[in-house]
N, C-alpha and C positions, 0 to 999 in steps of 0.2 A: 135180163134179169127181171126187168117187170113184163116184155112179150112173154117169157114162158108161164110167169104167174097169172097173164090174162088167158093163155090156153089155156093151164090148169083150171082156171076160175070158171070158163067156158065150159069144159067137160064136164066138171061137177054138178052146173048148172044144166046141162042140158041132160045125163042121167039121174036129178031130182034127188041127189045126194049132199048138195052142200045145206048145209046147217046155219041159222042165224047168227049163233055164237061161233063160227068160225074165226079163229085166232089168226090175223095174216102176220103178226109177227111171227107167231111159231111155223107155220108152214114155210114161209119164206127162208126162216132160221133151216130146217127140215132140205132143201130144194137147196139151199146152197152149202150144204156139209154133204149131204150125198154127189152131189157134183166134182165137190171136190175130190171125193174117193173112185167116182167113177173114170174121171181123166186119167187119174194113177193105174185105177186095176182095169182099164179098158182100153185097149187102144182105137180113134180115131176112124180106123179104116173099119171096123168092125160095125160102127154105124154107120157109114155110108153104105156097107155093103146092104144092111138089114132093113134100114129105112130111106134110101135116098131115090131107088127107081119104085117105090110105092105110089100108087094112086089115090088122088084126094081122100077117095071114099073109101080104101083100103087102111090109109092111114087113120081116117076118123074112125074106123072097126076096131082096130088095134087100140087106140085110146080109149076108146070107152071100153073096153077088153079089161085095161089097166085101171080103170077108174074102180071100175064095178071089185076091184079087192083091196079098193085104200080102204084103211081104218083112221075115219075121223076123227075118232072120242079121241085122240091123243092131242089134236089141235083145237081143244076146245076153250072156250073165253070161260070165265070164272065172272059173276055178278058180284060188284062189288058193296061190300060191306062198310059199316063203319067203323072203327078201331075200339075195341073193346076197351071199357075202363078198366085202368089197374089197382088191385085190390091195396085199400088202405093198411099201411103198415102198424102193425104190432107191438112194435119192438125196434129197439132201433136209439140212438142218440142224435135226436134231433133238434135244432134250432138253437146251437152251441157254438155254428160257426162262426170266426170271427177271421174276416179278411186280413192276407200280408198287410196290405198296403196300410191298414189302421193301426199294424202295430207298431211300423216304420214311422 
Protein backbone atom coordinates (compact mmCIF):
# COMPACT_ATOMS: atom_id res chain seq x y z
CA UNK A 1 0.00 0.00 0.00
CA UNK A 2 2.86 2.37 0.81
CA UNK A 3 4.34 1.83 -2.67
CA UNK A 4 1.01 2.65 -4.30
CA UNK A 5 0.70 5.80 -2.19
CA UNK A 6 4.26 6.84 -3.06
CA UNK A 7 3.60 6.46 -6.79
CA UNK A 8 0.40 8.49 -6.50
CA UNK A 9 2.14 11.24 -4.53
CA UNK A 10 4.97 11.38 -7.07
CA UNK A 11 2.46 11.64 -9.92
CA UNK A 12 0.61 14.44 -8.15
CA UNK A 13 3.85 16.32 -7.47
CA UNK A 14 4.98 15.92 -11.08
CA UNK A 15 1.72 17.35 -12.34
CA UNK A 16 1.95 20.14 -9.73
CA UNK A 17 -1.55 19.26 -8.62
CA UNK A 18 -0.68 18.31 -5.05
CA UNK A 19 -1.89 20.65 -2.35
CA UNK A 20 -0.31 21.36 1.03
CA UNK A 21 -3.44 20.46 2.91
CA UNK A 22 -3.87 17.04 1.29
CA UNK A 23 -5.04 14.48 3.84
CA UNK A 24 -2.96 11.33 3.55
CA UNK A 25 -5.51 9.48 5.69
CA UNK A 26 -8.39 10.36 3.37
CA UNK A 27 -6.31 9.52 0.30
CA UNK A 28 -5.22 6.11 1.61
CA UNK A 29 -8.77 5.34 2.75
CA UNK A 30 -10.05 6.10 -0.75
CA UNK A 31 -7.33 3.97 -2.37
CA UNK A 32 -8.07 1.02 -0.08
CA UNK A 33 -11.81 1.21 -0.74
CA UNK A 34 -11.48 1.55 -4.49
CA UNK A 35 -8.87 -1.22 -4.58
CA UNK A 36 -11.26 -3.67 -2.87
CA UNK A 37 -14.02 -2.80 -5.31
CA UNK A 38 -11.78 -3.15 -8.36
CA UNK A 39 -10.52 -6.56 -7.16
CA UNK A 40 -14.12 -7.75 -7.10
CA UNK A 41 -15.38 -6.11 -10.30
CA UNK A 42 -12.39 -6.33 -12.65
CA UNK A 43 -10.44 -9.56 -13.22
CA UNK A 44 -6.65 -9.52 -12.84
CA UNK A 45 -6.22 -10.58 -16.47
CA UNK A 46 -7.64 -7.22 -17.59
CA UNK A 47 -4.90 -5.31 -15.73
CA UNK A 48 -2.23 -7.58 -17.21
CA UNK A 49 -3.53 -7.02 -20.72
CA UNK A 50 -3.87 -3.27 -20.26
CA UNK A 51 -0.65 -2.37 -18.44
CA UNK A 52 1.90 -5.20 -18.34
CA UNK A 53 3.24 -4.64 -21.84
CA UNK A 54 3.48 -0.84 -21.62
CA UNK A 55 6.88 0.81 -21.72
CA UNK A 56 7.89 3.11 -18.87
CA UNK A 57 7.15 6.23 -20.94
CA UNK A 58 3.68 5.03 -21.90
CA UNK A 59 2.90 4.05 -18.31
CA UNK A 60 3.95 7.49 -17.06
CA UNK A 61 1.84 9.23 -19.70
CA UNK A 62 -1.13 7.06 -18.68
CA UNK A 63 -0.58 8.02 -15.03
CA UNK A 64 -0.41 11.71 -15.91
CA UNK A 65 -3.67 11.45 -17.83
CA UNK A 66 -5.33 9.85 -14.80
CA UNK A 67 -3.88 12.45 -12.41
CA UNK A 68 -5.33 15.29 -14.50
CA UNK A 69 -8.80 13.88 -13.80
CA UNK A 70 -8.28 13.66 -10.01
CA UNK A 71 -10.48 15.84 -7.82
CA UNK A 72 -8.37 16.54 -4.73
CA UNK A 73 -10.92 18.78 -3.03
CA UNK A 74 -12.40 15.66 -1.46
CA UNK A 75 -9.12 14.89 0.29
CA UNK A 76 -8.24 18.17 1.97
CA UNK A 77 -7.53 18.60 5.65
CA UNK A 78 -9.06 21.31 7.74
CA UNK A 79 -7.24 23.77 9.94
CA UNK A 80 -7.56 22.94 13.62
CA UNK A 81 -9.61 25.38 15.63
CA UNK A 82 -10.19 25.41 19.39
CA UNK A 83 -13.43 24.05 20.73
CA UNK A 84 -16.12 26.67 21.17
CA UNK A 85 -17.20 27.51 24.68
CA UNK A 86 -20.56 25.98 25.58
CA UNK A 87 -23.35 28.48 26.34
CA UNK A 88 -24.24 29.01 30.01
CA UNK A 89 -27.43 27.36 31.19
CA UNK A 90 -30.17 29.76 32.14
CA UNK A 91 -32.53 27.11 33.47
CA UNK A 92 -32.15 23.81 35.19
CA UNK A 93 -31.86 22.47 38.68
CA UNK A 94 -28.15 22.75 39.45
CA UNK A 95 -26.30 22.40 42.70
CA UNK A 96 -28.52 19.99 44.60
CA UNK A 97 -26.96 16.69 43.57
CA UNK A 98 -26.14 14.31 46.44
CA UNK A 99 -24.02 11.25 45.83
CA UNK A 100 -25.44 7.82 46.62
CA UNK A 101 -22.40 7.06 48.79
CA UNK A 102 -23.23 9.95 51.14
CA UNK A 103 -26.83 8.84 51.47
CA UNK A 104 -25.78 5.29 52.37
